[in-house]
C-alpha positions in Angstrom: 47.4 92.5 -151.7 45.2 95.6 -151.9 48.1 97.9 -151.9 49.7 96.3 -155.3 47.6 98.0 -158.0 48.2 101.1 -156.2 52.1 100.7 -155.9 52.1 99.7 -159.5 50.0 102.6 -160.8 52.4 105.4 -158.6 55.4 103.6 -160.5 53.5 104.1 -163.9 52.6 107.8 -163.0 56.6 108.4 -162.1 58.1 106.5 -165.0 55.3 108.7 -167.3 56.5 111.8 -165.6 60.3 111.1 -166.1 59.9 110.6 -169.7 57.6 113.3 -170.5 58.9 116.4 -168.2 61.8 117.3 -171.1 58.7 117.5 -173.8 56.6 119.2 -171.4 59.5 121.6 -170.8 59.9 122.2 -174.1 56.5 122.9 -174.8 56.3 125.5 -172.1 59.3 127.5 -173.3 58.1 127.5 -176.7 60.6 124.7 -178.3 63.5 125.5 -180.5 62.7 128.4 -183.2 62.5 127.3 -187.0 65.6 127.6 -188.7 66.5 131.2 -190.7 65.0 131.4 -194.0 66.8 130.7 -197.3 65.9 130.9 -200.7 63.6 128.5 -201.9 62.9 127.3 -205.5 59.4 126.3 -205.1 57.3 128.0 -207.5 60.3 129.7 -209.3 59.9 130.8 -212.8 62.0 131.8 -215.7 63.7 135.2 -215.2 62.3 138.5 -217.0 64.8 140.9 -218.2 68.2 141.0 -217.2 70.0 141.9 -214.0 71.6 145.3 -214.9 69.7 148.1 -213.1 68.6 149.3 -209.6 66.9 146.8 -207.2 65.0 147.5 -204.0 64.0 145.3 -201.3 60.1 144.3 -201.5 58.1 142.1 -199.0 58.4 139.2 -201.1 56.1 136.6 -201.2 56.0 133.1 -199.5 58.4 131.1 -199.3 60.8 133.8 -200.2 59.4 136.5 -197.6 61.9 139.1 -197.2 63.3 138.9 -193.3 66.8 139.2 -191.5 68.1 138.4 -188.0 70.2 136.1 -186.1 70.9 132.5 -185.2 72.7 131.7 -181.8 72.9 128.5 -179.8 72.5 128.6 -175.9 72.1 126.4 -173.1 68.7 127.2 -171.3 68.5 125.6 -167.8 70.8 122.9 -168.8 69.2 121.9 -172.4 70.8 123.1 -175.8 68.7 125.4 -177.5 69.1 126.8 -181.0 67.8 130.3 -181.1 66.0 132.2 -184.2 65.4 136.0 -184.3 64.1 137.6 -187.2 62.2 140.4 -188.6 60.6 141.8 -191.6 61.6 145.4 -191.2 64.2 145.1 -193.6 65.2 148.0 -196.2 67.8 148.5 -199.0 69.0 148.4 -202.7 71.4 147.1 -205.1 72.9 148.3 -208.3 74.1 146.0 -211.0 75.8 147.2 -214.0 77.2 145.0 -216.9 76.2 142.0 -214.9 78.4 143.5 -211.9 76.6 143.8 -208.8 78.4 147.5 -207.8 77.0 148.1 -204.6 74.3 146.7 -202.1 73.4 147.8 -198.5 70.6 146.9 -196.3 69.3 147.8 -192.9 67.6 145.9 -190.4 65.3 147.5 -187.6 67.0 145.6 -184.6 64.0 146.5 -182.0 61.6 144.4 -184.4 63.9 141.1 -184.1 61.7 138.6 -182.5 62.1 134.9 -181.0 59.5 132.7 -179.7 59.9 134.3 -176.1 59.3 138.1 -175.4 61.7 138.3 -172.3 64.4 136.6 -174.5 63.8 139.6 -177.1 63.9 142.3 -173.9 67.4 141.3 -173.0 68.5 141.4 -176.9 67.2 144.8 -177.2 68.9 145.6 -174.0 72.4 148.1 -173.6 74.4 145.3 -172.7 73.5 143.0 -175.7 72.1 144.9 -179.1 71.5 148.5 -177.5 68.2 148.9 -179.6 67.9 152.4 -178.1 71.4 153.7 -179.0 71.4 151.5 -182.3 68.1 151.0 -183.6 69.4 149.6 -187.1 72.0 147.4 -188.1 73.5 147.5 -191.8 74.9 144.8 -194.1 77.0 146.3 -197.0 78.6 144.5 -199.8 82.2 145.6 -199.6 83.6 144.9 -203.0 82.1 144.6 -206.7 80.9 141.1 -207.3 80.2 139.5 -211.2 76.6 138.2 -211.1 77.2 136.7 -214.6 76.9 133.1 -213.5 73.4 133.7 -211.9 71.2 131.7 -214.0 68.0 132.8 -215.1 65.9 129.4 -215.5 64.7 129.3 -211.9 67.3 127.9 -210.4 70.3 129.1 -207.7 73.6 129.7 -207.4 76.2 130.4 -204.9 78.5 133.2 -204.6 81.0 134.2 -201.9 81.0 138.0 -201.2 82.8 140.7 -199.0 80.2 142.2 -196.7 80.9 145.1 -194.0 78.5 144.2 -190.9 77.5 146.8 -188.6 76.3 146.3 -185.2 76.1 148.8 -182.3 77.8 151.1 -184.4 80.8 148.8 -184.9 81.8 147.5 -188.7 83.7 144.3 -189.1 84.2 142.7 -192.6 83.4 138.9 -193.4 83.1 136.8 -196.2 79.5 135.0 -196.7 78.5 133.0 -199.2 75.4 134.3 -201.0 72.6 132.0 -202.6 71.0 133.7 -205.8 67.7 133.1 -207.1 66.0 135.1 -210.4 62.5 134.1 -210.5 60.2 136.5 -212.7 60.8 140.1 -212.0 62.4 139.2 -208.8 65.8 138.8 -207.6 66.5 136.8 -204.4 69.2 136.7 -202.4 70.1 135.0 -198.8 73.2 133.8 -196.7 74.5 133.5 -193.0 77.3 135.8 -191.8 79.4 134.4 -188.9 80.1 136.5 -186.0 81.5 136.4 -182.9 79.5 138.6 -180.5 82.3 140.4 -178.9 83.7 141.8 -182.1 80.6 143.9 -182.5 80.5 145.0 -178.9 77.8 142.5 -177.8 78.1 140.8 -174.6 76.6 137.6 -174.5 74.3 137.1 -171.7 75.2 134.6 -169.1 72.4 134.8 -166.4 72.9 131.6 -164.3 70.3 129.5 -166.0 70.8 130.5 -169.5 74.5 130.8 -171.4 74.6 132.3 -174.8 77.3 130.6 -177.2 80.1 133.5 -178.1 79.4 133.1 -181.9 76.4 132.9 -183.9 75.4 134.2 -187.6 73.4 137.0 -189.0 71.1 135.9 -191.6 69.4 137.6 -194.4 66.7 136.6 -197.1 66.2 139.5 -199.1 63.7 139.8 -201.9 64.4 142.8 -204.4 62.6 144.2 -207.4 62.9 147.1 -209.9 61.0 150.3 -208.9 
């Protein structure tokens, strides 16, 4: 009879271990990354001035801090994971004339894009994936003029489709992206997620046995702009 409490205790330990293992595993590998940043109206104000002029990328302030990167799904040791890589190393400018966005181009430093796991980031920077050594920057350029007259000035957002040219590893593809725009105070803020199939821009999704990366994903951006 003395063995009964021991056996019951052992069973409890096993059951707890089975239940807890997925959660422990998530904690060890860092857990799923937070979603890519999108325009937020928290603290938004009435816009100052009009849209016309030259706008340049600025760091921005929370929750609308400038960032860019990627989102991709992967299977890591049999478990689905959504991976988000981002960086604040973004530069660029936009020109608006008579409420029309005449041009806009943004550059992202590829080597600065980071996730929650350093080994994953090293793999992403390798020649087989993003090849940050040979192609240190990626660019996003608005391909055609866009009318911005519908962008509100009361601190609310609107979404406008835009044709953009995305360049990664020296390869350019044209995509349509829904861009969310906010005018607040003296800033113009925009965010979007460009859908992409990795191989069309020369990126081979890693498949290393313990991890399989989805063949599609998005290139994400949130840029805060101000007049210089």
